[in-house]
N, C-alpha and C positions, 0 to 999 in steps of 0.2 A: 299446596296451593291449588286453588280452583282453576281448572282449565277454561280459558275464555276464548271465544271466537270473535267477540266484538267489544270494544271499549270506547265510549263516546262516539265520535264520528268515524272511528277507525276500525277496519276489519283486521284482526290479528292473524298473522301467518306464522312462519317459523320463528323459533328463538334464535337470537344472535349470540355468537360466542360459543366456546366449547363446554361451558357449564350447563348441564341439563336442568339445573334449577335457576338458570338466569332469569332475571326479571325484565330483560330487554328483548323486545319483539320487532320483527320486520312487519310494519303495518301498511295499510293502504287507505287513504282518505276516500270514503265512498262517494262524496259529492264532487270533490275537486279532481278525482282520478289521479292522485299523486301518491308516490311512495313516501313513506315516512318511517321513523324509528319511534316506538312508543316504549317509555320507561315507566314501570310500575313502582311507586314509592311505598315506604312503610305505612302501615295502617294508622299510625299515630297522627299523620297529617289530616286524616278524615275525622278521627275521634276526638282529638284535643283541639279546642277552639284557638288557643294561642299558637299551636303548631300550624293550624289551618291559616291563620293570619300571616305567619311567616312564609307559608307556601305561596300565598297570593302576592305578597310583597316581592319575594324572590322571582316569581314568574314575571312580574311586570318589569323587574330589572333586566332579566335575561332577554326578554323580547326586544329590548332596546339595543342589544348587541348586534350590530349590523356590520360585519367585516368579512372580507373574502377568506380570511384564514381562521374563521370561527364558524362552526356548524350552526346554522340558523335555527333558533328556537321559535316554537309556535304557540307556546303557552301551556298551562296546566289546567287540570279539571278533576272532578270526582264523579265517578259513575258506578252505580251499584255498590256504593260504599268503598270504592277502590280509588285512591288518588293516583294520578299519573301525569306525565308531561310528554310533549311530542316535539320532535325536531326533524330536520331534513335527513334523508337517507343518502349516504355517501357510498358510491360504488367503488370500493377500494379495499385496502387492508390496513391494519393498525401497524404502527412502528414496531410493536412487540412481535408481530408476525413477521415483519420484514427482517428484523434482527435474527429471528430464529432461522430464516431462510439463508441469510447472507453472512451472518457473523459480524465482526467488527467492520465498520464502514470506512472508506477513504475520508480523509479530513475535509476534502472539498464537498462531499455529500453531507457531512455533519454540519458544515457551515450553511449549506443550502437549506437544509431542514431547519436549523437553528434560527436563521433570520426570519423565517416565516412564523415560527412559534413565538419569537420575540414580538413580531408585529401584532399577533393575536393578543398576547398578554399586555402589550402597551395599550391597545384599544380598551381592554377591560379595566386595566389599572387606572386609566384616565377617567373611567366612570366609577372608580372606587369599588370595583368588583374584583375579588381575588379568587383564583381557581382553587388553590389549597390542596390539589391532588394531581399535580402534573406528573405523568408517568407514560411510558411508551404505549400502554393500552389505550390511552386517551388522546393519542396523536394519530390522526388518520392520514394515510397517503393514497393518492390517486393520480391519474394522468398517465401520459405516455412514458414517463420515466420509470414506471414499474416494470416495463418490458424492455426498454431501451435505455441503458445508463447514460447515453449521450444526450437524452432529452430531459427536460426539467420535470421535477415532481411537484404536485400540488399538495400542500400540507394544510390541514385544518385541525384545530383544537376543539375537543368536545368535552362533555361531562363537567360543566361549570356548576354542578348542583351541590357542591360541598357546603355544608352548614358550618359557619364559623363558631357556632356554639357547641363545639365538641367538648367532650370531657376526656381526660387521660384514660379513664377506664374503658371508654368506647374505642379509643385508638388501638388499645391492646387486643381488641376483638377483631380488628381488621385482618385480612389475609396477609401472610408474610410478604408476598410480592408487592403489596400496597404500602406496608410500613417502611420498606427499604428506601423509599423516595421521600419520606416525610422529613421535615427539618427538625433540628434539636429543640427549637422553641415550641413546636407543636406537641412534643412529648412533655415538655415542662409546664407550659401554660397555654393551651390552645385558644384561650380567649384573646390573646394578644398576638395577632398575626398581621402581616402587611406585605408590601412588595418583596421584601427580602425572603419571605417564605417561599414564594413561587420561584425566585431566582435560585435558591438552594436546590429545590427539586429539579429544576431545569438543568442545573449544573450536574446533578447526578445522572440525568439522562444523557447529557453530552459525554460524560466520562464513560458511560456504558457503550455508547455508539463508537467511541474511539478504541476502547480497550477490550470490550466484550465482557467486562465485569463491573460490579458496583463498588463505589468507593468506601461505603460504610456498611456496618451490620448493626442496626439499632437494637436487634434482638440479643446481641451479646451483652456480657456483663463487665463491669469495671472499666479499666482503661481501654479494653479492646473495642468498646462500643463506638467511640468517636475517634479512634486512632487515625492519625494523619496517613492518608493512602499514598502509594507510589505515584509519582508524576505520570500523566498520560504519555508524555514524550519518551519516558524511560521504558514504557511497555510497548509502545508502537513507534518505531523509528521514523515513520513517515509523517508523524504529527509535528507541525511547525511549533517552534518554541513560543510564538505569539499566542496561538490557540491554547497551548498548554497553560500559559499564565492566566488567560481569561477563565478557563475552567477551574483552576485551583483557587482563583479569587472568588468564584461563584459558590464554592462548597466550603467556604470558611465556616467554622463552628459558630463564631460570634457574628450575629447579624450585622453589626455596625462595621464589620471589616469586609463585607461583601460590596459589590458595586451599588451605588446609591439608588439606581432604578433600572428598569428593564431596557430603557433606551440606551443606557451606558453599555449594557451587555451587547446590544446590537452594534453599537459603535465599535466595540472591541472586536467583534467578529469581522466587521468590514475592514478594520485596521489590520487584522491578521491577513486577510486576503490581499490587501494592498501591499503589505510589507513583503509577502512572498512574491507577488507579481513583479514588484520593482527590485527584488533582490536586496532590499534594505538590510544592512547589518545591524546587529544589536547595538553597536556603538552609535551609529547614526540615529537609531531610535531613541537612545538615551539622551541624545543631544537635542533633537527636534520634536520628539514625541509624535503625537497624531496630527502632524501638520499644524502645530501650534495650538490645537485644542486639548482640553483635558482628556487624559487617557487613563483607562483602568489597567493597562498592561504595565506591570513592573518587571523589567527584564533583569533586575538585580545588578545594574551597573550605575555607578554614581556619575552624575553629569560632569563633574570636574575630571574624573578619570577618562570619560569619553572625549573631553576637550583636549586632554593631553595626547591621546592616541590620534586624534584628527587634526592636531596643530591649531585648534581654535582658541583664540585669546579669551580670557575671562574678563568680563567687565566689572569694575569695582567703583563704587561711589567714593568720591573724595570726602574726607572728613572735614568738619567745620568747627572743630573744637579750639584750634589755635590759629592765630592770625599772623604769627611770626613768619616772615619769608624764609629766614634761615632754617627754622624748624620744618617748614613745609618742604623746603628743598632737600633737607636731609631725609625727611620722611619719604619723599618721592624716590630718592636713590634707593632707600631700603626696600620700598615697594617694588621698584623695577627689578632689583636683585632677587627678591623673593619670587616674583613672577617668572623670571628667567629660570630659576631653579625648579619651580613647580611645574612649569609648562614644557620642560624639556621632554621630548618623546622618549618612550621606553626603548632601550637599545635591544639588539638581537638576543643577548644573553638573558635580559629581563623577560622578554616575551617568551622565550623558550622555557624559562624557569616557571612561569605562570601557567603555561600550557601543559607541561609535563605531568603534574599531579592529576589534572583533569583527564588526560588521555590514558592514564594508568588504571582508571576505573572502568566498570562495565556499564556505567550510566551514560546512555547515549545523549541525554540532555546536556551533560557536562562536555561531551565530545563537541556538540554544536556550539556551546559557549566557547570552548577552546578554539574552534574553527574560526568563528566570526571575530573574536576579540583579540586573539594572539597569533594563530597560525597564519591566516591570510595576511595580516599586517607584516609579519616577519618575512614572508616570501615576497611581498610587494616592495618592501622598503630595504630589505637586506638580502637580495638574491644570491650574493656571493658569500654569505655568512657560513661559518663552519657548522651552524645548526640548520642550514637550509635543507640538506638532504633528509635529515630526520623529520623536519617539519613537512616536507613533501610526502614522506612515507605515511605520516599521520593523516594528511589530507587525502591521500589515496585510499587509506583504510576507511575513512569516513564515507567517501564517495562510493566505494564498493559496497559497503553496508546499505547505503541509501538505494543503490541500484537493485540490490537483492530484495530489499523491502518493497520497492515499487513493483518488481516482477511478481512477488508473492501476492500483492493486492490485485494485480491484473488477472492472475490465474484464479484467485479466490472469487473475484467478482465477475469473471467471464468477460472482461472488457477487452477492447482492441489494444494491442501492444502499442506503447508510446513511440517506439522506434524500431528500425530494422535490427539494431543490435539487441534489443530486448527480445524480439521474436526469435533470433538465432540462439540466444542463450536458453530460452524456453524450449526450443526444439532439441538442443543438446541435452538438457536435463531430462526431457521426455524419452529420448533415445536410450540413455543410460538406465532409466527406471525400467525400461522394457528389455533390458539385457543386451542392448546393442552398444557395447562400450567402444568398439571401433568407429561406429557411426558418430558417437558423441565426440570422440577424439578429433574426427574429421571436421565436425562443426566448429570446434574451438580453433582448429587450424584456419578455417575459412574466416572466422571473426578477425584473426590477426592478419590474414592475407588480403581480404577484400574490403574491410571497413577502414576508411581513412583515419589517420591518427588525429582526431579532433578532440576538443575538450569534452564534448558530450560522450564520445566513444571511448575515452581513456579508461573509465571504470570497467567497461566490458573487455577491453584488451587485457587489463590486469587480472580480471577474473578468469579469462581464457588461459592466460599464462599459468595462473595458480592451478587451474583444473588439469592442464596438460602435465604439469609437474606431478600432480597427484596420480594421474593415470599411468605415468611412467613408473611409479612405484607400487601400483595396485596389482594385486594377485587375486584374480576373480575365483571365487569358490562357490558362488551361488548361481542364480539364474543366468543362462546364456541363450541368446536368440540365435539358434543354430542356422536357420535359413539365411540370416544376414551374414553370419560367419562364413558360410559356404560361398556366398557371393564374393566376399573379400578374397578368399583363397583363389577362386577362379580368376578374379581380376588381377591378382598379383602374378599368377601364372602367365596370363596373357601379356602383361607388361614386360615380364622377363623375356618371353619369347619374341615380342615385337621390338625389343631393344631398349625399353625404358627400365633398365635393370635397377637403377638406383631407387626409384620409387617402388618398384615391385618388391625389392628386398626390404625396404622400409616397412611395407605392410607385413611381410613375414616376421620381421623383428618384433613388431607390435603384437602379433598373434602369440609369439612365444612368450613375450614379457607378460601379457595379460592373462593368458589361459594355461600357463604351464602347471598350475595346481588345480585346474578344473577338470573333473572327469568328463564333462560334456564336450570339452574342447580338445581332448587328447589326440584324436585323429588329425585335426587341423594343426596342432602343435608339432606332431611327428613329421607331417608333410612339410611344414615350414622349416623345421630343423634340417631336413634332408636337402631342401632347396638352398638354404643358407650355407650348407657344407660344400656345395658344388663350387668349383672355381668359376670366376666371372670370365666369360668368353669375350675376348676383345673384339671379335668380329660381330658380336651381338650388340655392342655399345653404339648408341645413336646420339648424335649431338643435337639434331633438329627435332621439331615437333611433328613433322609429317613423315609418312612411311617412306623409307629409302630402299634402294636395291641392295640386297645382301651379297657381298662378295667374299668368298673364302680367301683368307690370306695364306700365302705359302710360307711355311716354317719348316724347321728341321723335323718336327713331329707333326703328324696330321692333327688338325684341330677339329673338334666336334661342336656342333650347335644343335640345339633342340628344335626340331621342326614342329610347328603348331599342328595340333590335332583339329581338323576342321569340324569335328563333332564334339569338341570338348564342352560346349555349352550344354550338351545333352547328357554328359557323363554324370554318374551319381556322385554325390558330395564326398563319399568315403573312398572313391577310387584312388588307387595309388598313382604316383607320378609317372608320367610317360617317359620311357627311356629314350635318350637322344640317339640319333642315327648318324653315321658318318656322312660327310658331304662328299659327293663324288662328282657333282657337276655344278660349278658356281653359277652357270647361267640359269639353272633350274630355279634359283631363288630370285631371279630378276623381277618377277611379278610382285606387285604389292601384296602384303599379308591380308588374308581374308578372315583371320581368326579373332578380330576385335569383338568384344562383348557387346551385345545389343542392349543399350541402356534405356530403351523406350519405356520400360516399366519402372525404372528407378529415377529417371531424370525428372527435374522439377517442371511444373507446368510452364514456367517462364521460359524454359530452354527452347520450346518449339519442337517441331518434328525433326527427327534425325535424318540427315541427308544420306542417301544410299551411295552417292558417288561425289567426291572420293570418300572412302571410309575414314572417319576421324578416330584418333586415338582416345581411348577411354580415360576419364579423369582418375586421379589418384584414389579417390573414394567415390562411391555413388553419391550423387547430390542429395538424394532423398532415400536413404537405404532402408526401406522396409519399416518405417516408423509409423505405426497406426495413429499415434497421437501427434500428428503434424500441427503446426501453428494454426492452421485453419480450424482445428477442432479444439484448441485450447480455450 
């Protein structure tokens, strides 16, 4: 291609995109002093009179598209025998680049982007203009949301230049990444395309944003080509069932089974937001739909079944075939009896029986169906049932998986944690990844001890209990953070000396349990075993939390206590245990202990400065024990 520096009223600067042969340039309008994008078209638009007429017609159409979610077109022209068109320059990135940076997106972000793309397509469809090439490369993102996830994104659709007069042979020449978003009818007969074509392509984009993969492979052969994909909610636990149903409806193979228009898609997205915000169950949705409006979301529950579960009576029209009062009376009795039979609510055994096969699968979509339709009704209506305990276990399992999925999204997207519980869980996971298993164990202890037992915190309590049980049986053989291990050894020694024997020995027991098979922790394990082998001195036991005067008790045999080494904080980590010395003068121990560990380097910022007087006893574990990946950095 000839290198150009000017085309029409535009000075051409650098090429846009990663393709060195790209025909899209960053331009500058010389008279208006405005940035623009200049797209060079195939030469046939200049050489063929009929193609040139189509160029002029399409240009006039696109110039009428004036919508905030559509990149503004400024017309087409031919200069030096080269056809081109120009449009506004958007200072941002494409959705394709955004997905490459962030991977699958939270469902809230998908809906935020989707509603704006729907608004753009609605404006074009109302003018009988179809895009026919909706894909992430043609969706541009800009605004403060690019750098701050808490702020909104500005979404604009571009590249409306697709010619509906495609031929199938031409489609097969398209790049692979372009073909994967095209609808089945575009491959069969590209002449007949309509709103359903853009809806299918946008559905593929939604599917990719949620799951990180495309639903179909049009380049495959046979049945694999349009094979029904896995549901988004089964691949991404955080995806609401409502959004899952909208996406699966959009990517139906048959055009007549897709939503009737793009406005219906936008209504489905808003309905999904509303259902999640209001905590609407699938049963309620089956009963009332989208607040009485036509809904494209099919949650797979029959209205009559929903009425049974919610005790809603079904209205029936009276027949007018017979006028006999006796017949009508008998018919009324039969109808009432039938209604009583049909409308009886499911009992606890029936609810359990319907939930059990759904919970025995690995499909999280079925878990959610079981949760909303059967498990929650069972627990609410039959709290004393013999099945209530198992139902609660299922509900706990679902909520734990949901909490794990939300944490994974927060870490992947670099977002602020939703709660203190999520922050603590992330901190514990980071500590263990860095080889600080004792610190992770402590974080799980703190989740149980410091977080109130609320409905929101329950999943994190259960996860903490599960992880503590795992750590109790864990035998570390890999990476160990020795500096943190030494800190715990020193702290356990100080606790034992200062009288907090129970918690000091607990640290030693954990060291032996975790590191007994680790070469790196051999020294700490031997020291811990030697300390645990010593008898517990009754005179060293303290009931209170503040330092008390130590008084030697007179017994038949002299008792020994271990005197604290005032320089123990400076002793090397591999130093052997300090031998106890006999107590000769009880009054010599009357002064408060000065051997407490200085936690100024390990205490959390919220703890404030450590007071010098009186000296406070160190906590069981460091609050923030040497974890470089603290929550502030996650």
